[in-house]
C-alpha positions in Angstrom: -26.1 -73.1 -5.5 -22.7 -73.0 -3.8 -20.7 -69.8 -3.6 -16.9 -69.4 -3.3 -14.6 -67.6 -0.9 -12.1 -65.1 -2.4 -8.6 -66.2 -2.9 -5.5 -64.1 -3.3 -5.9 -64.1 -7.1 -9.4 -62.8 -6.8 -8.3 -60.0 -4.5 -5.5 -59.1 -6.8 -7.8 -58.9 -9.8 -10.6 -57.0 -8.1 -8.0 -54.5 -6.8 -6.9 -53.9 -10.4 -10.4 -52.8 -11.4 -10.5 -49.7 -9.2 -8.0 -47.2 -7.6 -6.0 -48.8 -4.9 -7.6 -46.6 -2.2 -11.1 -47.8 -3.2 -10.5 -51.5 -2.5 -9.7 -52.6 1.1 -9.2 -55.7 3.1 -8.3 -53.7 6.2 -9.8 -54.5 9.6 -11.6 -51.2 9.9 -13.3 -51.4 6.5 -14.4 -55.0 7.0 -15.7 -54.4 10.5 -17.6 -51.2 9.4 -19.4 -53.2 6.7 -20.2 -56.3 8.8 -23.2 -54.9 10.7 -26.2 -52.6 10.3 -28.2 -51.1 13.1 -29.9 -54.3 13.9 -29.1 -56.9 16.6 -28.3 -59.6 13.9 -24.9 -61.2 14.2 -22.2 -59.2 12.3 -20.4 -61.0 9.4 -17.4 -59.5 7.8 -17.0 -59.4 4.1 -13.7 -60.5 2.5 -13.2 -57.2 0.6 -14.9 -53.8 0.4 -14.9 -52.0 -2.9 -16.1 -48.4 -3.5 -17.1 -48.1 -7.2 -17.3 -44.8 -8.9 -19.2 -45.7 -12.0 -21.6 -48.1 -13.7 -18.6 -49.4 -15.7 -16.7 -50.4 -12.6 -19.8 -52.2 -11.2 -20.1 -54.0 -14.5 -16.5 -55.2 -14.3 -16.8 -56.3 -10.7 -20.1 -58.2 -11.1 -19.0 -59.9 -14.4 -15.9 -61.3 -12.6 -17.9 -62.2 -9.4 -20.5 -64.0 -11.4 -17.9 -66.0 -13.3 -16.2 -67.0 -10.0 -19.5 -67.3 -8.0 -18.4 -64.8 -5.4 -21.1 -63.3 -3.2 -21.8 -59.6 -3.7 -23.7 -57.3 -1.3 -24.6 -53.7 -1.9 -24.1 -51.2 0.9 -25.6 -47.7 1.4 -25.2 -46.3 4.9 -25.8 -49.4 7.0 -28.9 -47.8 8.6 -31.2 -50.8 8.1 -32.8 -52.7 10.9 -33.3 -56.2 9.7 -29.8 -57.2 8.7 -30.6 -56.4 5.0 -27.0 -55.4 4.0 -25.0 -57.8 6.3 -22.8 -59.9 4.0 -23.8 -63.2 5.6 -21.8 -65.2 3.0 -18.7 -63.0 3.2 -17.5 -62.1 -0.3 -17.6 -58.6 -1.8 -19.3 -55.6 -0.4 -20.0 -52.8 -2.9 -20.1 -49.6 -0.8 -21.6 -46.7 -2.7 -20.1 -43.8 -0.7 -18.2 -42.5 -3.8 -21.2 -42.8 -6.1 -23.0 -39.9 -4.3 -23.5 -37.3 -7.0 -26.6 -35.4 -8.0 -26.3 -35.7 -11.8 -29.1 -33.5 -12.9 -32.1 -31.5 -11.6 -35.0 -30.7 -13.9 -37.4 -28.6 -11.9 -39.8 -28.1 -14.9 -40.3 -31.9 -15.0 -40.2 -32.3 -11.2 -37.4 -34.8 -11.5 -33.8 -35.4 -10.3 -31.1 -37.9 -11.5 -28.9 -39.3 -8.8 -26.4 -41.9 -8.0 -27.3 -44.5 -5.3 -24.9 -43.2 -2.6 -26.7 -39.8 -2.3 -28.1 -39.3 1.2 -31.8 -38.3 0.8 -31.5 -35.6 3.6 -28.5 -34.0 1.8 -30.4 -34.2 -1.5 -33.4 -32.3 0.0 -31.0 -29.7 1.4 -29.6 -29.1 -2.1 -33.2 -28.9 -3.5 -34.4 -26.4 -0.9 -34.2 -23.4 -3.2 -36.0 -25.1 -6.1 -39.3 -25.3 -4.3 -39.2 -29.1 -4.7 -38.4 -32.0 -2.4 -38.2 -35.8 -2.2 -41.0 -36.8 0.2 -40.1 -40.3 1.6 -38.5 -39.7 5.0 -37.3 -42.8 6.9 -35.4 -40.6 9.4 -32.0 -42.2 9.4 -29.2 -41.1 7.2 -30.4 -43.4 4.4 -29.0 -43.4 0.9 -31.2 -43.4 -2.2 -29.9 -46.8 -3.2 -30.8 -48.2 0.2 -34.2 -46.6 0.1 -34.9 -48.1 -3.3 -33.7 -51.5 -2.2 -36.1 -51.5 0.8 -38.9 -49.4 -0.6 -38.4 -47.0 2.4 -41.2 -44.8 3.6 -41.5 -42.9 6.9 -43.5 -40.2 8.6 -45.0 -38.6 5.4 -46.1 -41.8 3.7 -49.8 -41.2 4.7 -50.0 -38.3 2.3 -47.1 -38.7 -0.1 -46.5 -42.4 -0.4 -43.3 -44.5 -0.3 -40.2 -44.7 -2.4 -41.8 -46.8 -5.1 -44.1 -43.9 -5.9 -41.2 -41.7 -6.8 -38.9 -44.0 -8.8 -39.3 -43.2 -12.5 -36.2 -44.7 -14.1 -33.3 -46.9 -13.1 -30.0 -48.0 -14.4 -29.4 -51.5 -13.1 -26.4 -53.8 -13.4 -27.5 -57.5 -13.3 -25.5 -60.3 -11.7 -23.7 -61.2 -14.9 -22.7 -57.6 -15.6 -25.5 -56.8 -18.1 -26.8 -53.2 -17.9 -30.5 -52.6 -18.3 -32.4 -49.3 -18.4 -35.9 -49.5 -16.7 -38.7 -46.9 -16.9 -38.6 -43.5 -18.5 -39.0 -39.8 -17.8 -42.7 -39.6 -18.7 -45.2 -39.1 -15.9 -47.1 -42.2 -16.9 -46.7 -45.2 -19.2 -48.8 -48.3 -20.3 -45.9 -49.8 -22.2 -45.0 -53.4 -21.3 -44.4 -55.1 -18.0 -43.6 -52.9 -15.0 -40.1 -54.3 -14.5 -39.0 -51.0 -12.9 -40.9 -51.6 -9.7 -39.8 -55.2 -9.6 -36.4 -53.8 -8.4 -37.9 -51.5 -5.8 -38.0 -53.4 -2.6 -35.9 -56.3 -3.9 -33.1 -55.6 -1.3 -30.3 -55.8 -3.9 -31.1 -59.4 -4.8 -31.9 -58.9 -8.4 -29.5 -56.3 -9.5 -27.4 -53.3 -8.4 -28.9 -49.8 -9.0 -26.2 -47.4 -10.3 -28.5 -44.4 -11.3 -32.0 -43.4 -10.5 -34.5 -40.8 -11.8 -36.8 -39.7 -9.0 -40.0 -37.7 -9.1 -40.1 -34.7 -6.8 -43.0 -33.0 -5.1 -43.6 -29.2 -4.7 -42.9 -27.9 -1.2 -46.2 -26.6 0.2 -46.4 -22.9 1.0 -48.2 -23.4 4.3 -48.1 -26.0 7.0 -49.7 -26.6 10.4 -48.7 -28.7 13.3 -50.6 -29.9 16.4 -49.9 -32.1 19.4 -52.9 -34.0 20.9 -52.9 -36.0 24.0 -55.3 -38.7 25.2 -56.0 -40.8 28.2 -55.2 -44.1 26.4 -53.3 -45.3 23.4 -56.5 -47.0 22.2 -58.3 -43.6 22.2 -55.5 -42.0 20.3 -55.5 -44.9 17.7 -59.3 -44.6 17.3 -58.8 -40.9 16.6 -56.4 -41.8 13.8 -59.1 -43.8 12.1 -61.5 -40.9 12.5 -59.0 -38.5 11.0 -58.4 -40.7 8.0 -62.1 -41.0 7.4 -62.7 -37.2 7.6 -60.8 -36.2 4.5 -58.4 -34.0 6.4 -55.5 -35.6 4.5 -52.7 -35.1 7.0 -49.1 -35.0 5.8 -48.0 -37.0 8.9 -49.8 -38.5 11.8 -47.6 -40.1 14.4 -48.7 -42.0 17.5 -46.4 -42.2 20.5 -47.2 -44.0 23.7 -46.4 -42.4 27.1 -43.0 -44.0 27.5 -41.9 -42.4 24.2 -43.0 -38.9 25.4 -41.1 -39.4 28.6 -37.9 -40.2 26.7 -38.4 -37.1 24.4 -38.9 -34.8 27.4 -35.9 -36.3 29.2 -33.5 -36.2 26.2 -34.7 -33.1 24.3 -35.9 -30.8 27.0 -39.6 -30.7 26.1 -42.4 -30.4 28.6 -45.0 -32.5 26.8 -47.7 -34.2 28.8 -46.6 -37.8 29.5 -49.6 -39.4 27.9 -50.5 -41.1 24.7 -49.9 -38.5 22.0 -50.5 -37.8 18.3 -48.2 -35.5 16.3 -50.1 -34.3 13.3 -48.7 -32.3 10.4 -50.8 -30.7 7.6 -49.7 -29.1 4.4 -51.8 -26.8 2.2 -51.9 -23.9 -0.2 -53.6 -21.5 2.2 -53.8 -20.7 5.9 -57.6 -20.6 5.6 -57.8 -24.3 4.5 -55.3 -25.4 7.2 -57.2 -23.4 9.9 -60.5 -25.2 8.9 -58.7 -28.6 8.9 -57.2 -27.9 12.3 -60.6 -27.0 13.8 -62.0 -30.3 12.5 -59.0 -32.1 13.9 -59.6 -30.6 17.4 -63.2 -31.7 17.3 -62.2 -35.3 16.3 -59.7 -35.5 19.1 -62.3 -34.2 21.6 -64.8 -36.8 20.4 -62.4 -39.6 21.4 -61.8 -38.0 24.8 -58.7 -36.0 24.0 -57.3 -34.3 27.2 -55.2 -31.7 25.5 -54.8 -30.1 22.1 -52.0 -27.8 21.2 -52.3 -26.3 17.7 -50.3 -23.6 15.9 -46.7 -24.7 16.6 -44.2 -22.4 14.8 -41.7 -23.7 12.4 -38.9 -23.9 14.9 -40.9 -25.9 17.4 -42.2 -28.1 14.6 -38.7 -28.8 13.5 -37.6 -29.7 17.0 -40.5 -32.1 17.3 -39.7 -33.8 14.0 -36.0 -34.1 14.9 -37.1 -35.6 18.3 -39.4 -38.1 16.6 -36.6 -39.1 14.1 -34.1 -39.5 17.0 -36.4 -41.5 19.2 -34.7 -44.8 18.5 -31.3 -43.4 19.4 -32.7 -41.7 22.5 -34.1 -45.1 23.7 -30.6 -46.6 23.2 -29.1 -43.8 25.3 -31.6 -44.3 28.1 -31.0 -48.1 28.2 -27.3 -48.3 27.5 -27.1 -51.7 29.2 -29.7 -53.3 26.8 -29.8 -54.6 23.3 -33.1 -54.1 21.4 -35.0 -55.0 18.3 -37.6 -53.0 16.4 -40.7 -55.0 15.6 -42.2 -53.4 12.4 -45.6 -54.5 11.2 -48.4 -52.8 9.3 -52.2 -53.5 9.2 -55.2 -52.0 7.3 -56.1 -48.7 8.9 -59.4 -50.1 10.1 -57.5 -52.7 12.2 -55.1 -50.2 13.7 -56.8 -49.7 17.1 -57.1 -53.4 17.6 -53.4 -53.9 16.6 -52.3 -51.2 19.0 -54.3 -52.8 21.9 -52.8 -56.2 21.1 -49.3 -54.7 21.0 -49.6 -53.1 24.4 -51.0 -56.3 26.0 -48.4 -58.6 24.4 -45.5 -56.3 25.3 -46.8 -56.2 28.9 -46.5 -60.0 29.1 -42.9 -60.1 28.0 -41.2 -60.3 31.3 -37.8 -58.8 31.8 -38.1 -56.4 28.8 -38.7 -52.7 28.2 -41.0 -51.8 25.4 -41.8 -48.6 23.5 -44.8 -48.3 21.1 -44.9 -45.7 18.3 -45.6 -45.6 14.6 -46.7 -44.0 11.4 -50.3 -44.2 12.5 -51.9 -42.8 9.3 -50.8 -45.7 7.2 -51.3 -48.4 9.8 -47.6 -48.9 10.7 -46.6 -49.9 14.2 -43.1 -50.0 15.6 -42.5 -51.8 18.9 -39.0 -51.3 20.2 -38.2 -54.1 22.7 -35.0 -54.4 24.7 -33.4 -56.5 27.4 -29.9 -57.1 28.8 -27.9 -59.1 26.3 -27.2 -62.0 28.7 -30.8 -62.4 29.9 -31.8 -65.5 28.0 -35.3 -65.7 29.4 -36.0 -62.1 28.4 -34.8 -62.8 24.8 -36.9 -65.8 24.6 -39.9 -63.6 25.6 -38.9 -61.1 22.9 -38.7 -63.8 20.2 -42.2 -64.9 21.2 -43.4 -61.3 21.2 -42.0 -60.8 17.7 -43.8 -64.0 16.5 -47.1 -62.9 18.1 -47.0 -59.4 16.6 -46.3 -60.6 13.1 -48.8 -63.4 13.2 -51.5 -61.0 14.5 -50.7 -58.5 11.7 -51.0 -61.3 9.1 -54.2 -62.5 10.7 -55.5 -58.9 10.0 -54.4 -59.0 6.4 -51.4 -56.9 7.2 -47.7 -57.5 6.6 -44.7 -58.7 8.6 -42.7 -55.6 7.7 -44.2 -52.2 7.0 -41.0 -50.5 5.9 -37.9 -52.1 7.3 -37.7 -54.9 4.7 -37.2 -58.6 5.1 -33.5 -59.0 5.3 -32.5 -61.7 7.8 -35.0 -61.0 10.6 -38.3 -61.5 8.7 -37.3 -64.4 6.4 -39.1 -67.0 8.5 -42.4 -65.2 8.1 -42.4 -65.1 4.3 -44.2 -68.4 3.7 -47.0 -67.4 6.1 -47.4 -64.0 4.4 -47.0 -65.0 0.8 -48.0 -68.6 0.5 -47.5 -70.1 -3.0 -46.4 -66.8 -4.4 -43.1 -67.1 -2.6 -42.1 -69.8 -5.0 -42.6 -67.3 -7.9 -40.4 -64.8 -6.1 -37.7 -67.5 -6.0 -38.2 -68.1 -9.7 -37.7 -64.4 -10.4 -34.6 -64.4 -8.3 -33.2 -67.3 -10.2 -34.1 -65.7 -13.5 -32.1 -62.5 -12.8 -29.4 -64.1 -10.7 -29.0 -67.8 -11.6 -25.8 -68.3 -9.6 -27.3 -66.6 -6.5 -24.4 -64.1 -6.0 -26.4 -61.0 -5.1 -27.1 -60.4 -1.4 -27.4 -64.2 -0.6 -29.0 -65.4 2.6 -31.8 -62.8 2.6 -35.6 -62.8 2.1 -36.1 -66.6 1.6 -36.2 -68.9 4.7 -33.8 -71.4 3.1 
């Protein structure tokens, strides 16, 4: 299906749909919305529009669909696989002005928000309610972007990912039709689950303009520990033991020695430079957490743990969390002369030790590159950050091969090509290997909701 470029008449009409200040063809606006945080080639849109209401989105999409103009939604641009890059140009809908918390219903554990709300700011506003939104990807992600990519993060092992917290959506389809999906009840057996069809669809089926999210109670007590090991493999085996034990950690993060070295260097910690687990636990009582911490220490010792530091206070815990979330940026600072990609795969938890060992071996064979291994170990997610100088063609060929090897190994283990970063541009080529014949049905769903192919074109499907 061919798409059109915008002409002067298109630009004039689109500008009439919103306030003048919220429609721009200026160099700064186009450049800002041409790239995310990935290495994928930037592509500038032809116009950026900041809608303020569902009605404005309806008007824009109705016109775009009639004219077959590509439309790409934009949250904060924090994605890592080129997900919001407008590869066909056209219109970018940037949701920075649709950033309101519409309603908080603490008795129902729910919140209504617009898609441009930043989840960290939302949790800050909720802090006095005793509730929070658990998915925690770390970057300054918006709710709309998190829904589009089914974002997760450090707490997924206990609390789940974004899909587990979306209860109701208002969605504008490609032709401007508005549909309401889901409800406010805690459960439902009514009809097809169209609601979750849109979670993780990367803005290719419709544009979310309002969401009702489920919230979780903030636990009264917490405990943190840092455990170090002689090898990454020993640390990863401990993860498997912890998950079998019933301890139910809120977060369990694995960091290879090179990651600890960067954290010490950039954040002033004095952590032992060795394979490390960060473990966080939530509970209703200190007694329960103390017993869980004792068992955790035993499990770490059984796998040859060389150090165990429990009982971190809240300030130290917050510093560690901030350091973990900032790790990608710190790696960039340490290697300012390099470009990098983040290889994001996930495997069944039983396969995690083998996948970690494979990652270390494969990364070591990629000549001319630097590599950092870390991940949300409790749910089998591995991140391998690999970088090289931008003009080192041989190194980038090695990185491409490493990416291919990592994904195919994960799929061989019944895992996935992307644990949480989405498909976007970077993982399109792996979709047939992961999904087989079901990929054709995904294309049929796309065609059903967006027959002219205007929504975020060029993503997810290899062709």
